[in-house]
DRENDO-680421 format. One record per residue (C-alpha): residue number from 1; x, y, z. Coordinates in pm, 1 decimal. Example, Ala and Ser with C-alpha at 12.3 -4.5 7.8 and 13.67 -1.06 7.14 Angstrom:
BEGIN
nr 1&px 1230.0&py -450.0&pz 780.0 $
nr 2&px 1367.0&py -106.0&pz 714.0 $
This chain:
BEGIN
nr 1&px -405.7&py 127.3&pz -2757.4 $
nr 2&px -661.1&py 67.6&pz -2389.5 $
nr 3&px -619.2&py -344.0&pz -2379.5 $
nr 4&px -862.5&py -572.1&pz -2159.4 $
nr 5&px -762.6&py -815.7&pz -1927.3 $
nr 6&px -943.5&py -1058.0&pz -1816.1 $
nr 7&px -741.2&py -1325.5&pz -1488.9 $
nr 8&px -954.9&py -1587.5&pz -1330.3 $
nr 9&px -680.6&py -1738.8&pz -1151.1 $
nr 10&px -787.1&py -1542.3&pz -795.0 $
nr 11&px -948.9&py -1529.6&pz -461.0 $
nr 12&px -1184.9&py -1316.9&pz -299.3 $
nr 13&px -1209.8&py -1217.4&pz 68.6 $
nr 14&px -1558.9&py -1134.6&pz 191.9 $
nr 15&px -1501.0&py -1015.5&pz 523.4 $
nr 16&px -1785.7&py -848.1&pz 711.0 $
nr 17&px -1665.8&py -437.4&pz 861.5 $
nr 18&px -1709.9&py -249.2&pz 507.6 $
nr 19&px -1687.1&py 111.0&pz 495.0 $
nr 20&px -2014.8&py 249.6&pz 426.3 $
nr 21&px -1958.6&py 523.7&pz 169.9 $
nr 22&px -2011.4&py 827.7&pz 429.5 $
nr 23&px -1747.1&py 1082.5&pz 583.1 $
nr 24&px -1736.7&py 1064.1&pz 932.4 $
nr 25&px -1601.7&py 1277.6&pz 1243.4 $
nr 26&px -1332.7&py 1141.8&pz 1396.5 $
nr 27&px -1107.0&py 1373.6&pz 1651.2 $
nr 28&px -735.3&py 1415.6&pz 1530.5 $
nr 29&px -516.1&py 1238.5&pz 1740.5 $
nr 30&px -233.3&py 1461.8&pz 1948.2 $
nr 31&px 94.6&py 1253.5&pz 1784.4 $
nr 32&px 186.9&py 1148.1&pz 1469.3 $
nr 33&px 468.3&py 947.3&pz 1347.3 $
nr 34&px 695.2&py 958.9&pz 1065.9 $
nr 35&px 815.9&py 578.7&pz 992.8 $
nr 36&px 1161.2&py 484.1&pz 813.2 $
nr 37&px 996.2&py 128.2&pz 880.6 $
nr 38&px 695.5&py 274.4&pz 576.8 $
nr 39&px 970.9&py 321.1&pz 299.9 $
nr 40&px 1068.0&py -2.1&pz 178.7 $
nr 41&px 1473.2&py -9.4&pz 78.7 $
nr 42&px 1569.4&py 334.7&pz 342.6 $
nr 43&px 1826.8&py 136.1&pz 513.1 $
nr 44&px 2064.8&py 467.8&pz 666.8 $
nr 45&px 1820.3&py 732.1&pz 699.5 $
nr 46&px 1952.3&py 1091.9&pz 814.2 $
nr 47&px 1726.1&py 1298.5&pz 1125.5 $
nr 48&px 1852.0&py 1652.7&pz 1027.1 $
nr 49&px 1543.4&py 1715.0&pz 1342.0 $
nr 50&px 1603.1&py 1645.2&pz 1698.1 $
nr 51&px 1366.6&py 1661.1&pz 1982.5 $
nr 52&px 1243.8&py 1941.3&pz 2149.5 $
nr 53&px 1250.9&py 2104.8&pz 1719.2 $
nr 54&px 929.7&py 2256.2&pz 1563.7 $
nr 55&px 799.5&py 2175.3&pz 1209.7 $
nr 56&px 511.9&py 2209.8&pz 987.1 $
nr 57&px 391.9&py 2024.6&pz 729.0 $
nr 58&px 618.7&py 1928.7&pz 395.5 $
nr 59&px 950.9&py 2017.7&pz 712.1 $
nr 60&px 1220.1&py 1831.5&pz 595.0 $
nr 61&px 1305.8&py 1501.7&pz 885.6 $
nr 62&px 1547.9&py 1243.5&pz 751.6 $
nr 63&px 1686.0&py 1247.6&pz 426.6 $
nr 64&px 1877.4&py 861.3&pz 290.0 $
nr 65&px 2252.0&py 899.8&pz 346.5 $
nr 66&px 2330.0&py 762.4&pz -13.1 $
nr 67&px 2047.4&py 1001.1&pz -200.7 $
nr 68&px 2051.5&py 1286.2&pz -34.6 $
nr 69&px 1844.0&py 1543.0&pz -230.1 $
nr 70&px 1498.7&py 1359.1&pz -163.3 $
nr 71&px 1358.2&py 1425.7&pz 138.3 $
nr 72&px 1146.2&py 1249.8&pz 388.2 $
nr 73&px 926.3&py 1545.5&pz 598.5 $
nr 74&px 671.3&py 1582.4&pz 827.1 $
nr 75&px 324.3&py 1549.7&pz 722.7 $
nr 76&px 168.1&py 1785.8&pz 1016.8 $
nr 77&px 334.6&py 2108.6&pz 1198.1 $
nr 78&px 423.0&py 2061.9&pz 1557.1 $
nr 79&px 681.6&py 1958.4&pz 1752.9 $
nr 80&px 886.9&py 1634.6&pz 1795.4 $
nr 81&px 889.2&py 1516.1&pz 2118.7 $
nr 82&px 1025.1&py 1179.9&pz 2048.7 $
nr 83&px 1272.8&py 1009.7&pz 1778.8 $
nr 84&px 1229.5&py 614.0&pz 1878.5 $
nr 85&px 1524.5&py 455.5&pz 1839.0 $
nr 86&px 1636.8&py 51.2&pz 1783.6 $
nr 87&px 1952.7&py -107.1&pz 1883.9 $
nr 88&px 2256.3&py 17.8&pz 1686.0 $
nr 89&px 2070.0&py 365.2&pz 1703.3 $
nr 90&px 1835.9&py 264.9&pz 1413.5 $
nr 91&px 1509.3&py 508.6&pz 1372.5 $
nr 92&px 1182.1&py 389.2&pz 1439.6 $
nr 93&px 994.8&py 673.3&pz 1455.2 $
nr 94&px 982.0&py 1023.6&pz 1476.1 $
nr 95&px 689.9&py 1075.9&pz 1692.1 $
nr 96&px 509.6&py 1475.7&pz 1616.6 $
nr 97&px 292.7&py 1655.6&pz 1900.1 $
nr 98&px 54.3&py 1845.4&pz 1625.4 $
nr 99&px -92.9&py 2181.8&pz 1622.4 $
nr 100&px -479.2&py 2256.3&pz 1614.1 $
nr 101&px -395.1&py 2412.7&pz 1356.0 $
nr 102&px -165.4&py 2254.7&pz 1049.7 $
nr 103&px 73.6&py 2494.7&pz 921.8 $
nr 104&px 204.2&py 2456.3&pz 563.7 $
nr 105&px 582.6&py 2499.6&pz 453.6 $
nr 106&px 508.3&py 2692.8&pz 115.7 $
nr 107&px 658.6&py 2585.3&pz -251.3 $
nr 108&px 538.7&py 2737.0&pz -630.1 $
nr 109&px 234.5&py 2646.3&pz -649.2 $
nr 110&px 173.4&py 2728.3&pz -1054.5 $
nr 111&px -212.2&py 2763.4&pz -1262.4 $
nr 112&px -395.4&py 2435.4&pz -1371.0 $
nr 113&px -280.9&py 2534.0&pz -1804.0 $
nr 114&px 114.9&py 2597.8&pz -1651.2 $
nr 115&px 162.3&py 2243.0&pz -1546.7 $
nr 116&px 161.3&py 2100.3&pz -1888.3 $
nr 117&px 436.6&py 2391.3&pz -1967.1 $
nr 118&px 672.6&py 2294.6&pz -1620.6 $
nr 119&px 982.2&py 2185.1&pz -1652.9 $
nr 120&px 1028.0&py 1798.0&pz -1599.6 $
nr 121&px 1396.8&py 1916.7&pz -1343.2 $
nr 122&px 1158.7&py 2179.7&pz -1238.2 $
nr 123&px 899.9&py 1968.1&pz -1161.3 $
nr 124&px 1172.4&py 1704.7&pz -988.7 $
nr 125&px 1306.2&py 1961.2&pz -773.4 $
nr 126&px 964.1&py 2071.4&pz -588.4 $
nr 127&px 857.0&py 1701.2&pz -548.9 $
nr 128&px 1223.9&py 1582.7&pz -379.3 $
nr 129&px 1233.0&py 1864.1&pz -199.5 $
nr 130&px 863.6&py 1886.2&pz -38.6 $
nr 131&px 846.9&py 1523.1&pz 30.6 $
nr 132&px 641.4&py 1443.1&pz -283.8 $
nr 133&px 876.9&py 1198.6&pz -440.6 $
nr 134&px 831.8&py 932.4&pz -239.2 $
nr 135&px 508.4&py 905.3&pz -319.9 $
nr 136&px 667.5&py 751.2&pz -739.8 $
nr 137&px 754.1&py 359.8&pz -664.3 $
nr 138&px 977.8&py 155.7&pz -810.5 $
nr 139&px 990.0&py -166.9&pz -995.5 $
nr 140&px 1116.4&py -414.5&pz -927.1 $
nr 141&px 1195.5&py -350.9&pz -545.4 $
nr 142&px 917.2&py -191.2&pz -407.0 $
nr 143&px 1143.9&py 140.2&pz -283.3 $
nr 144&px 1143.6&py 508.8&pz -307.4 $
nr 145&px 1174.8&py 520.0&pz -723.1 $
nr 146&px 1562.3&py 669.3&pz -853.7 $
nr 147&px 1479.5&py 1003.1&pz -1052.5 $
nr 148&px 1807.6&py 942.5&pz -1171.0 $
nr 149&px 1613.6&py 646.4&pz -1418.2 $
nr 150&px 1397.1&py 618.5&pz -1663.0 $
nr 151&px 1127.6&py 414.7&pz -1627.7 $
nr 152&px 948.1&py 260.0&pz -1911.5 $
nr 153&px 585.9&py 344.2&pz -1837.0 $
nr 154&px 419.4&py 462.3&pz -1494.4 $
nr 155&px 82.8&py 217.6&pz -1369.3 $
nr 156&px -145.4&py 349.1&pz -1151.2 $
nr 157&px -439.0&py 82.6&pz -1019.3 $
nr 158&px -805.8&py 293.7&pz -960.6 $
nr 159&px -902.0&py 10.8&pz -763.2 $
nr 160&px -803.2&py -196.5&pz -481.8 $
nr 161&px -940.8&py -585.1&pz -489.3 $
nr 162&px -829.6&py -689.4&pz -114.1 $
nr 163&px -1022.0&py -704.6&pz 143.5 $
nr 164&px -1276.7&py -423.6&pz 318.5 $
nr 165&px -1067.1&py -248.4&pz 69.7 $
nr 166&px -1125.0&py 157.4&pz 18.3 $
nr 167&px -1372.2&py 323.1&pz -331.0 $
nr 168&px -1117.2&py 542.2&pz -463.1 $
nr 169&px -1449.7&py 704.9&pz -686.4 $
nr 170&px -1546.6&py 834.3&pz -317.6 $
nr 171&px -1165.5&py 935.7&pz -179.5 $
nr 172&px -1096.2&py 1115.2&pz -462.9 $
nr 173&px -1454.8&py 1299.0&pz -504.5 $
nr 174&px -1386.2&py 1614.6&pz -581.8 $
nr 175&px -994.6&py 1617.5&pz -624.0 $
nr 176&px -1071.3&py 1603.3&pz -1033.8 $
nr 177&px -809.9&py 1894.3&pz -1014.8 $
nr 178&px -527.0&py 1740.2&pz -882.2 $
nr 179&px -568.0&py 1447.5&pz -1046.7 $
nr 180&px -463.2&py 1570.9&pz -1352.0 $
nr 181&px -268.7&py 1802.8&pz -1296.5 $
nr 182&px -39.7&py 1475.8&pz -1103.2 $
nr 183&px -83.6&py 1307.5&pz -1418.4 $
nr 184&px 103.9&py 1583.3&pz -1612.8 $
nr 185&px 429.9&py 1584.8&pz -1305.4 $
nr 186&px 380.6&py 1220.7&pz -1418.0 $
nr 187&px 412.1&py 1203.8&pz -1779.8 $
nr 188&px 725.6&py 1401.7&pz -1720.4 $
nr 189&px 932.2&py 1149.0&pz -1622.6 $
nr 190&px 866.3&py 865.9&pz -1864.5 $
nr 191&px 891.1&py 817.6&pz -2245.6 $
nr 192&px 647.6&py 538.2&pz -2219.3 $
nr 193&px 343.7&py 581.9&pz -2160.5 $
nr 194&px 117.2&py 651.5&pz -1750.1 $
nr 195&px -160.1&py 326.7&pz -1755.6 $
nr 196&px -458.8&py 407.2&pz -1545.6 $
nr 197&px -609.9&py 98.3&pz -1469.4 $
nr 198&px -1010.7&py 51.7&pz -1373.0 $
nr 199&px -1208.7&py -210.1&pz -1277.0 $
nr 200&px -1373.8&py -403.7&pz -1567.6 $
nr 201&px -1617.8&py -564.4&pz -1332.3 $
nr 202&px -1689.8&py -236.7&pz -1212.6 $
nr 203&px -1878.5&py 76.4&pz -1328.3 $
nr 204&px -1589.2&py 355.3&pz -1375.5 $
nr 205&px -1621.4&py 685.7&pz -1200.4 $
nr 206&px -1561.7&py 974.7&pz -1472.2 $
nr 207&px -1337.5&py 1150.8&pz -1210.8 $
nr 208&px -1120.6&py 776.2&pz -1395.3 $
nr 209&px -1232.9&py 804.2&pz -1779.0 $
nr 210&px -1240.3&py 1145.4&pz -1773.0 $
nr 211&px -851.3&py 1174.6&pz -1679.9 $
nr 212&px -677.0&py 1255.0&pz -1989.7 $
nr 213&px -276.4&py 1137.2&pz -2163.7 $
nr 214&px -346.6&py 854.4&pz -1976.4 $
nr 215&px -424.4&py 503.1&pz -2134.8 $
nr 216&px -724.7&py 374.1&pz -1993.4 $
nr 217&px -721.9&py -26.3&pz -1924.1 $
nr 218&px -973.6&py -217.7&pz -1771.3 $
nr 219&px -902.0&py -510.7&pz -1553.7 $
nr 220&px -1119.4&py -839.2&pz -1461.0 $
nr 221&px -1061.9&py -1073.2&pz -1203.1 $
nr 222&px -1065.0&py -1249.1&pz -796.9 $
nr 223&px -759.4&py -1064.3&pz -614.4 $
nr 224&px -472.9&py -1009.4&pz -665.2 $
nr 225&px -659.1&py -868.6&pz -1012.6 $
nr 226&px -643.3&py -462.3&pz -822.8 $
nr 227&px -225.8&py -513.4&pz -746.8 $
nr 228&px -62.5&py -294.7&pz -992.1 $
nr 229&px 247.3&py -526.1&pz -980.2 $
nr 230&px -31.8&py -802.8&pz -1159.4 $
nr 231&px -169.8&py -560.6&pz -1391.7 $
nr 232&px 225.9&py -478.3&pz -1504.7 $
nr 233&px 313.5&py -889.7&pz -1552.5 $
nr 234&px 34.8&py -845.4&pz -1791.4 $
nr 235&px 43.0&py -506.2&pz -1967.9 $
nr 236&px 445.5&py -410.1&pz -1961.3 $
nr 237&px 625.3&py -696.7&pz -1797.5 $
nr 238&px 876.0&py -642.8&pz -1567.9 $
nr 239&px 1278.6&py -808.5&pz -1769.5 $
nr 240&px 1593.3&py -794.7&pz -1568.5 $
nr 241&px 1725.5&py -464.1&pz -1645.5 $
nr 242&px 1373.4&py -242.4&pz -1692.9 $
nr 243&px 1196.6&py 39.6&pz -1497.2 $
nr 244&px 858.2&py 106.5&pz -1407.7 $
nr 245&px 684.0&py 292.0&pz -1189.2 $
nr 246&px 394.6&py 313.4&pz -955.7 $
nr 247&px 193.0&py 574.9&pz -725.4 $
nr 248&px -140.5&py 500.4&pz -544.1 $
nr 249&px -386.2&py 713.9&pz -705.5 $
nr 250&px -405.4&py 941.1&pz -327.4 $
nr 251&px -18.9&py 1026.5&pz -468.6 $
nr 252&px -156.9&py 1078.2&pz -736.3 $
nr 253&px -385.0&py 1341.2&pz -611.8 $
nr 254&px -110.6&py 1486.8&pz -365.0 $
nr 255&px 141.6&py 1540.0&pz -602.5 $
nr 256&px -136.4&py 1779.7&pz -868.6 $
nr 257&px -200.8&py 1969.1&pz -523.5 $
nr 258&px 139.5&py 2021.7&pz -464.1 $
nr 259&px 207.7&py 2194.2&pz -767.4 $
nr 260&px -152.0&py 2373.7&pz -735.5 $
nr 261&px -153.7&py 2508.8&pz -394.0 $
nr 262&px 179.7&py 2440.6&pz -306.7 $
nr 263&px 223.4&py 2241.5&pz 1.9 $
nr 264&px 239.2&py 1936.8&pz 79.1 $
nr 265&px -40.7&py 1748.0&pz 194.7 $
nr 266&px -108.1&py 1398.7&pz 259.5 $
nr 267&px -431.4&py 1479.3&pz 438.3 $
nr 268&px -694.5&py 1179.8&pz 233.3 $
nr 269&px -1010.6&py 998.7&pz 341.3 $
nr 270&px -893.7&py 638.4&pz 502.4 $
nr 271&px -1101.6&py 359.8&pz 522.6 $
nr 272&px -1211.0&py 241.3&pz 826.1 $
nr 273&px -1256.8&py -112.3&pz 764.9 $
nr 274&px -1361.6&py -450.2&pz 995.5 $
nr 275&px -1593.9&py -598.5&pz 1285.9 $
nr 276&px -1463.5&py -435.1&pz 1580.1 $
nr 277&px -1510.5&py -82.3&pz 1473.1 $
nr 278&px -1829.4&py 80.0&pz 1603.7 $
nr 279&px -1885.9&py 338.9&pz 1375.5 $
nr 280&px -1774.6&py 190.5&pz 960.2 $
nr 281&px -1670.1&py 522.0&pz 663.7 $
nr 282&px -1419.9&py 741.9&pz 562.1 $
nr 283&px -1230.5&py 936.7&pz 796.7 $
nr 284&px -997.3&py 1207.4&pz 690.2 $
nr 285&px -669.4&py 1179.6&pz 846.8 $
nr 286&px -311.9&py 1284.0&pz 821.9 $
nr 287&px -55.9&py 1034.3&pz 717.6 $
nr 288&px 83.4&py 926.3&pz 1005.8 $
nr 289&px -151.4&py 950.9&pz 1235.7 $
nr 290&px -241.4&py 806.6&pz 1555.9 $
nr 291&px -509.3&py 485.1&pz 1564.5 $
nr 292&px -583.1&py 544.8&pz 1976.4 $
nr 293&px -859.4&py 785.0&pz 1903.5 $
nr 294&px -1089.8&py 494.1&pz 1719.0 $
nr 295&px -1378.6&py 373.9&pz 1892.6 $
nr 296&px -1416.9&py -6.5&pz 1871.5 $
nr 297&px -1644.3&py -268.3&pz 2024.3 $
nr 298&px -1418.6&py -519.2&pz 2351.7 $
nr 299&px -1111.3&py -530.8&pz 2493.0 $
nr 300&px -860.0&py -739.6&pz 2224.3 $
nr 301&px -817.3&py -626.9&pz 1871.4 $
nr 302&px -622.3&py -674.1&pz 1588.1 $
nr 303&px -531.4&py -272.7&pz 1480.3 $
nr 304&px -384.1&py -291.3&pz 1132.7 $
nr 305&px -289.7&py -77.9&pz 900.9 $
nr 306&px -373.8&py -94.2&pz 581.6 $
nr 307&px -586.9&py -467.6&pz 492.8 $
nr 308&px -558.4&py -800.7&pz 653.6 $
nr 309&px -337.9&py -970.0&pz 443.4 $
nr 310&px -77.6&py -688.9&pz 352.0 $
nr 311&px -112.1&py -413.0&pz 636.0 $
nr 312&px 69.5&py -381.6&pz 980.5 $
nr 313&px 6.3&py -446.8&pz 1315.7 $
nr 314&px 26.8&py -113.7&pz 1456.9 $
nr 315&px -158.1&py -125.4&pz 1810.6 $
nr 316&px -378.3&py 34.9&pz 1896.5 $
nr 317&px -138.8&py 265.1&pz 1980.7 $
nr 318&px 2.9&py 284.1&pz 1680.1 $
nr 319&px 16.0&py 501.6&pz 1376.3 $
nr 320&px -98.3&py 521.6&pz 1005.4 $
nr 321&px 91.3&py 382.3&pz 771.1 $
nr 322&px 272.3&py 639.0&pz 496.9 $
nr 323&px 111.6&py 452.9&pz 188.9 $
nr 324&px -194.6&py 251.7&pz 335.7 $
nr 325&px -545.8&py 405.1&pz 293.3 $
nr 326&px -731.6&py 190.4&pz 504.5 $
nr 327&px -736.8&py 70.0&pz 862.3 $
nr 328&px -834.9&py -268.6&pz 976.4 $
nr 329&px -977.1&py -386.5&pz 1332.6 $
nr 330&px -1063.2&py -748.9&pz 1368.6 $
nr 331&px -1082.6&py -901.8&pz 1708.2 $
nr 332&px -776.7&py -1102.0&pz 1881.5 $
nr 333&px -750.1&py -1497.4&pz 1812.8 $
nr 334&px -576.4&py -1611.9&pz 2116.4 $
nr 335&px -766.9&py -1938.4&pz 2152.7 $
nr 336&px -719.5&py -2309.6&pz 2055.1 $
nr 337&px -1007.1&py -2560.2&pz 1950.8 $
nr 338&px -1127.5&py -2875.6&pz 2034.3 $
nr 339&px -1009.7&py -3075.8&pz 1709.5 $
nr 340&px -966.4&py -2788.2&pz 1550.1 $
nr 341&px -1019.0&py -2779.3&pz 1160.7 $
nr 342&px -1146.7&py -3114.2&pz 1137.4 $
nr 343&px -1472.6&py -2999.0&pz 1285.6 $
nr 344&px -1682.8&py -2981.4&pz 985.8 $
nr 345&px -1778.8&py -2552.8&pz 992.0 $
nr 346&px -1985.9&py -2277.9&pz 701.9 $
nr 347&px -1886.0&py -1997.1&pz 925.2 $
nr 348&px -1478.6&py -2013.6&pz 865.4 $
nr 349&px -1283.6&py -1878.9&pz 556.8 $
nr 350&px -1085.1&py -2137.8&pz 372.4 $
nr 351&px -968.5&py -2146.2&pz 3.3 $
nr 352&px -938.9&py -2489.7&pz 62.4 $
nr 353&px -1218.3&py -2722.1&pz -26.0 $
nr 354&px -1129.9&py -2953.0&pz 316.7 $
nr 355&px -1301.2&py -3209.8&pz 514.3 $
nr 356&px -1367.0&py -2966.9&pz 792.3 $
nr 357&px -1433.1&py -2648.8&pz 540.7 $
nr 358&px -1784.8&py -2615.5&pz 452.5 $
nr 359&px -1685.9&py -2220.6&pz 264.6 $
nr 360&px -1799.3&py -2315.5&pz -115.3 $
nr 361&px -2193.2&py -2360.6&pz 18.0 $
nr 362&px -2237.0&py -2014.5&pz 184.7 $
nr 363&px -2168.0&py -1867.8&pz -192.3 $
nr 364&px -2029.6&py -1558.0&pz -294.5 $
nr 365&px -2234.3&py -1319.6&pz -110.7 $
nr 366&px -2102.0&py -1465.8&pz 256.9 $
nr 367&px -1932.1&py -1241.1&pz 466.6 $
nr 368&px -1732.6&py -1389.4&pz 725.0 $
nr 369&px -1619.1&py -1237.9&pz 967.3 $
nr 370&px -1200.9&py -1356.7&pz 1110.3 $
nr 371&px -983.0&py -1268.3&pz 1379.2 $
nr 372&px -597.3&py -1317.4&pz 1405.1 $
nr 373&px -644.1&py -1710.1&pz 1437.9 $
nr 374&px -340.7&py -1883.9&pz 1258.9 $
nr 375&px -557.2&py -2202.6&pz 1299.1 $
nr 376&px -206.3&py -2395.5&pz 1335.4 $
nr 377&px 168.7&py -2312.6&pz 1344.9 $
nr 378&px 503.1&py -2331.3&pz 1141.1 $
nr 379&px 568.5&py -2636.4&pz 954.5 $
nr 380&px 714.4&py -2799.3&pz 694.7 $
nr 381&px 696.7&py -2645.3&pz 385.7 $
nr 382&px 404.9&py -2864.9&pz 187.6 $
nr 383&px 408.9&py -2836.7&pz -146.8 $
nr 384&px 59.6&py -2833.2&pz -218.7 $
nr 385&px -4.4&py -2650.2&pz -591.4 $
nr 386&px -227.5&py -2430.0&pz -421.0 $
nr 387&px -51.8&py -2108.3&pz -436.4 $
nr 388&px 21.8&py -2089.4&pz -781.9 $
nr 389&px -356.6&py -2072.6&pz -835.6 $
nr 390&px -464.9&py -1716.6&pz -661.8 $
nr 391&px -139.8&py -1590.2&pz -866.7 $
nr 392&px -256.9&py -1493.1&pz -1180.1 $
nr 393&px 94.4&py -1413.9&pz -1283.7 $
nr 394&px 322.7&py -1658.5&pz -1517.3 $
nr 395&px 567.4&py -1703.4&pz -1235.6 $
nr 396&px 641.4&py -2052.5&pz -1030.4 $
nr 397&px 605.1&py -1890.0&pz -703.4 $
nr 398&px 654.5&py -2258.8&pz -508.1 $
nr 399&px 941.0&py -2312.4&pz -604.4 $
nr 400&px 1063.7&py -1928.1&pz -628.0 $
nr 401&px 989.5&py -1930.2&pz -225.2 $
nr 402&px 1251.0&py -2229.5&pz -234.7 $
nr 403&px 1551.0&py -2020.2&pz -410.4 $
nr 404&px 1536.5&py -1728.3&pz -211.0 $
nr 405&px 1481.9&py -1943.2&pz 120.2 $
nr 406&px 1814.5&py -2167.0&pz -116.5 $
nr 407&px 1974.7&py -1767.9&pz -193.9 $
nr 408&px 1923.9&py -1985.9&pz -566.6 $
nr 409&px 2061.5&py -1566.9&pz -752.7 $
nr 410&px 1997.7&py -1763.1&pz -1055.0 $
nr 411&px 1684.2&py -1889.1&pz -1001.0 $
nr 412&px 1578.1&py -1611.2&pz -797.9 $
nr 413&px 1586.0&py -1431.4&pz -1145.6 $
nr 414&px 1514.6&py -1685.6&pz -1380.9 $
nr 415&px 1147.7&py -1764.1&pz -1130.2 $
nr 416&px 1020.8&py -1383.8&pz -1181.5 $
nr 417&px 1114.4&py -1162.8&pz -809.5 $
nr 418&px 1201.9&py -897.3&pz -1074.2 $
nr 419&px 789.4&py -877.2&pz -1031.9 $
nr 420&px 644.9&py -898.9&pz -725.8 $
nr 421&px 658.5&py -727.6&pz -358.5 $
nr 422&px 523.3&py -823.4&pz -36.2 $
nr 423&px 112.7&py -699.9&pz -147.6 $
nr 424&px 150.8&py -993.2&pz -432.7 $
nr 425&px 227.4&py -1303.2&pz -297.0 $
nr 426&px -21.8&py -1214.4&pz 56.8 $
nr 427&px -277.7&py -1375.5&pz -56.6 $
nr 428&px -73.8&py -1713.9&pz -88.4 $
nr 429&px 69.1&py -1671.3&pz 231.1 $
nr 430&px -327.8&py -1656.7&pz 344.5 $
nr 431&px -387.4&py -2043.9&pz 185.4 $
nr 432&px -70.1&py -2085.3&pz 312.2 $
nr 433&px -108.5&py -2503.9&pz 505.2 $
nr 434&px 217.6&py -2483.8&pz 646.3 $
nr 435&px 233.2&py -2096.5&pz 788.9 $
nr 436&px 524.8&py -1964.7&pz 631.6 $
nr 437&px 592.4&py -1596.4&pz 656.4 $
nr 438&px 606.6&py -1599.3&pz 240.0 $
nr 439&px 624.3&py -1209.7&pz 195.6 $
nr 440&px 906.3&py -1170.1&pz 490.8 $
nr 441&px 1043.0&py -1493.8&pz 294.0 $
nr 442&px 1037.5&py -1254.8&pz -32.1 $
nr 443&px 1127.7&py -946.9&pz 98.6 $
nr 444&px 1415.4&py -1109.9&pz 183.9 $
nr 445&px 1495.7&py -1274.3&pz -164.3 $
nr 446&px 1419.5&py -878.1&pz -280.6 $
nr 447&px 1680.1&py -771.8&pz -98.8 $
nr 448&px 1984.7&py -1005.3&pz -125.2 $
nr 449&px 1887.0&py -971.5&pz -553.7 $
nr 450&px 1897.3&py -595.6&pz -486.2 $
nr 451&px 2261.9&py -615.6&pz -288.9 $
nr 452&px 2373.5&py -892.0&pz -546.3 $
């Protein structure tokens, strides 16, 4: 039975630079990259290619040594031109000089009517060989799902409430057949429910409202209402020993296209956002695309694969992350201010109604132009109670962070570490007056629990 969830806690960040609902042309970059660092929990990738090899889209590039049958595959066709490594020969990037016309590895194609009768074993085999399996993420831990597990449910959030987020109804327009096929495939892997969660504050696209074999839930509230972790917490919470899988709506369509067309096509409409882009809209890009073809204002900018809260700063020569459907470009903030935040201002964005912050006088529709300046440096952990005001989950984030820093396993479990990943605490990091790297702290705790 469908549910309606109304959330009060949270904070919407209204930034300048939203993508218009139009498709714009961006020159295809020369190089693409597949990065093991995009896949949380992938600790020991084993390469199956070397420099000079030619690959197609869907060709294997590496695999996890502990799970050899799940392949991580190339997003485009071309030549492997560089394998970038760090200390101890850790693989950071596999760079591909792309062909002008992408060629695909061929997998078995099915008529849409055949997919519902496809066996779980056949679906699993195709997903693992093509790279399609990597679209399925496990909670807890936020890592690529283990195909030997049986999740109690699968969750798909059809909206993103983070700053300047893409509109998935626009991104997926015309892909109804692929999306439904992806849902049919996912239903084979759980005896529970596939939850399709929509924004209760907006008109629901027919793409989602007409989807079959799902439970449609309405989620209403400020950010992070669009985070799938928040939705799981209120609909089917995770206890110790539980497994839930999540899939981004773009990933659902990619899976569906894999079975209908027989190709692993990672292309998608990516939202180009941020105040420094000369043109904002949606551009067709393949996963791992280099961002050096984007046209921006100014010379000193932060290129972010993803959103400003939980995305990755990659630089103008960096690459689009495997799970990102948004690129954000904002100014760097390499400056100091006289009296800093003590000076009264209506132009600075803040959650806190402190002396110098008059943000609340602007109204809800005010758009703010931000840069990367943190207006302060890391300091002692101050307990202000603010985290609890923006975390719409029945956990105590302040004490969870402290338990992680103390490496207290029992408290970490009791305080809800199984229910959250980095994006769920990104808003806490944004409003933290102590400027602590809370997302990094949480990931350290998740790895401790996972290995413990």
